[in-house]
N, C-alpha and C positions, 0 to 999 in steps of 0.2 A: 575747524573753521569757526570764526567768531559768530555769535548768534545774529548780530546785525547783518552780516554778509549772507547768512542763510535766509533771513527774512527778506532781504533784498532780492535774492534769487527767486524765492517763492512768489514775491509780488510781480517780478518780471514775467514769470510763467503765467500767473493769473491774468495779467494784462494781455499776454499773447493769446491765451485761451479766449479772453473776452473779444479781442479783435477778430480772431478767426471765427468764433461763434456768431458774432453779430454780422460779419461779412457774409457768411454762408446763409444764415437765415434771411437776411435782407435780399440777397441775390435770388434766393429761391422764391420769395414772395413776389419780387418784381417780375421774375420770369413767369410765374403763374398768372399775374395780372396782365402781362403783355399777351400771353397766349389766349386769355379770356377777353381781350380787347378792351381792358379797363384803362389802358394808358394812352388812348388816343385823346389828346388835349383838344376838346371841342371849343371852338372860338366862343368866348363869352360875349356878353352884351355890352361890356364896358372896356375902356382903354386898357390894353395889356401890353407890357414891355418885358423883354427878357434881357437880363444883365449878367455880367461877370463881375464878381466881387472878390477882391484880393484878401486872403487870410494867411498872413505869413508868406510862405513861398508857394501857397496853393491858390487855385482859382475856383471859386464857388459859383455854381449855376443858380440863378435866382429869378423869380418872376414877381413883378410889381403890377398890381392892378389898382387903378384909381377910379374914383367916381366920375361920372360924366360931368361936363362943364356946368350943366344946369343944376347939379346937386351940390349943396354946401358940404365941404369937408368937415367932419365932426371929430375925427381922431385917426390914429394910425395903429395898425396891429402887425407885430412881427411874430411869425409863426415858426416854432421849432417842431418839425413833424416827427412822426414815429418811425419805428424800424420797418423796413420793407416798403417804404414810401418814397416818392420823389415829388418834385413840384407839380408834376402832372396829375397827381391824385387830388390836388386842392383847387381844381378849376371851379367847381360848384360853390364851395365856401367863399372863395375870393369874389366871385360874381355876386353872391348874396351880400357880402360886406360892402361892395361898391355901391349897390343899390340903396344901402343905408347910410351912405356918406362916409364910409371907412376906407382909407387907403390901407392896403395889405401887402406885405412882402413875405414870401416863403422861399427858403433856400435849401439846397442840398448840402449836407455835411460833406466834408472831405471824403473822397472815395465812394460817394453815393451818386448815382445818376451820372451826369456829365461833369461833376466836380472832380478835380484832380486830387492826387495823393491817396492816403489810406485813412480809414476812419480810426479814431482813438478817443479816449475819454477827454483828455485835455484838448485835443484838436476840435472836438465837437463844441466845447465851451468857448474856445478861441474863435471858432467860426461864428457862433452866435453873437459874440461881442463885435466882430468885424461887420456882420450884417446889421447890427443895431447902429453902429457908427455910420454906415453907409446910408441907412434909412433916415437917420437924424439929419445928415447933410442934404438929403434929397427933399425932405419935408421939414425944414428947420423950425417952423413955428407951430408945429402940430404935436400935441402930447402923444407919447408912444406907450401902448400897452404890449406887454410880452405874454404870448400864449404858448404853452407847451402842451403837446399832445402825446400820450402814451410814453414811449421812450424819451421823447422831447421834454416831458415834465421834469425829468432829472436834470437835463441840460438847463432848462429855464430857471428852475429853483436854484441851481448852483451859481448862475451868473447874475441873477436878479439883484443881490446886494451890491454888485459892482457897477450897476448901470442906473442912470437917472430916469427910470421908467415911472409912469404914473400909476400903473396897476399891473398885477401879475395874475394870470389865469392858468390854471392847471386842469386839463381835461383827460379823463380816463387815466389817472396817474397812479403811482406806486410809492410806497414809503421809503424803499431803498432798492437798488438794482438787484441785490441778492434776494430780497423779498419778491421782486418781480419774477425772477427766474424760477423761484420755488413755486410761485403761484401758477406759472406756465407749465409746471409738471415735473421739473427736475427735483429729485429728492433733496431735502434741506441739507443733509450732510455733504452731498456732492457740491451743492451751491456754495457752502461755506468753505470747502476745501479748494475749489477751482475758480470761483468767481471773485474778482476784486471787490472790496467793500467800498464801492463808489456810489455817488449820487444818492446820499442819504438825505432825502428831501425833508424828512421830519426835522432834521438838525439844521439844514440850510434855511428853512422857513423862519427859524427863530432869529435869524440875522436880517431878515427882510423887513423893511420899514414902510412898505406901501400896502394898500388893501390887496387881499388875496381872495380870489374867487375860485373855488374848486367845483368843477362840473363833472358829474359821474352818472352814467346810465344805469338804471336798475336791472338791465338785461346784459350787462357786461359780463361775459363768461370767462374773461381772462383775469381781470383784477376785480376783486370784490368791492362793493360799496364801502365796506369797513375801512379800506385803505384810503378812500377819499375822505372819509370822516376823520381819520387820523391826521391827514394833511391839513384839513381845516382847523382842527384842534391845535396843531403845532403852531399855527399863526396867531393863536390866542384871539384877542378881540378884533384883530385885523382880518381874521379868516371867516369865510362864509361858504357853506356847502349847499349846492343846488343839485338835487337828484332828479334826473329827467326820466319820466316814466316811459317805458317801451324802447329806450335807446340802447343799442348794442355797442360793442367796443369801438367799431370803426364807422358807425353811422354818422358821426359828426362831419366827416368829409365824404363818405361814400353816398350818403343820402342828402345831407346838408339841408334839411327842412327848416322852416322858420321855427317850428316847435323845438328842434334840437338846439338851435342857436338862441332861443328866447332868453335864457338866463344871462348870456353874454351880451346881448344887444339891449336888454331891458333898460339900463341907465340912459340910453339915448332918448327914450320916450319922455323923460322928465328934464334932463339937463342938456340935451343935445350934444353930449360928449361921451364917447365910449370909454375914454381913459380917465374920467374924473371920479 
């Protein structure tokens, strides 16, 4: 059998393992949170709308939260969430953003939550692009910042060079998906053998031409701060690292305090625009 055919078969196997692994982990985490009562979407203080966004032949579940009429719109944020999360995990952050004049959209990838289809590397990226286009049509005169959280940092970094965003924010991110799996506890040799070499954010950031803010908690027990530092370094002079004291891996959305979001919202204090 030709080498190319062998490599192709191996890659197909790796992507199947990726899909099965991510689906199982995500389903398990969502089930855990549902049993613990963490998925009850509490009505926020600001206008909230649920939409269906088309992505190829799939339908994505998405939630848009806008500032109240009396608050000036300062920017828009598209959120690519992490593994084992749905739009219902992001109630608190979206409410916080709305109070600061930020329109926010969070969507479920294909196969996650109420979204149809099956999750996949390319599908996640296409979903993010579809969500961006929908948001741009919805708020056409507002600059859009792209935010990736955990697993979503790989998605966001991959599509950022393809989109007319004003800024890229990576929170609790990883240098590559293989590195992420190894950091989570899978032996490196198994990760190399079975996990596809995808979402190499350190390489993708070299193609990004907008300011990049990397936010990382010093109590993140999943991905070390060193990964965040490597991401900021990969963006060269466009990159900035903000280490948040006392913040764990999921605190950005599970607790969503002003302190956790301060590095992200800081620009609004001076120029009234999240995405500038």
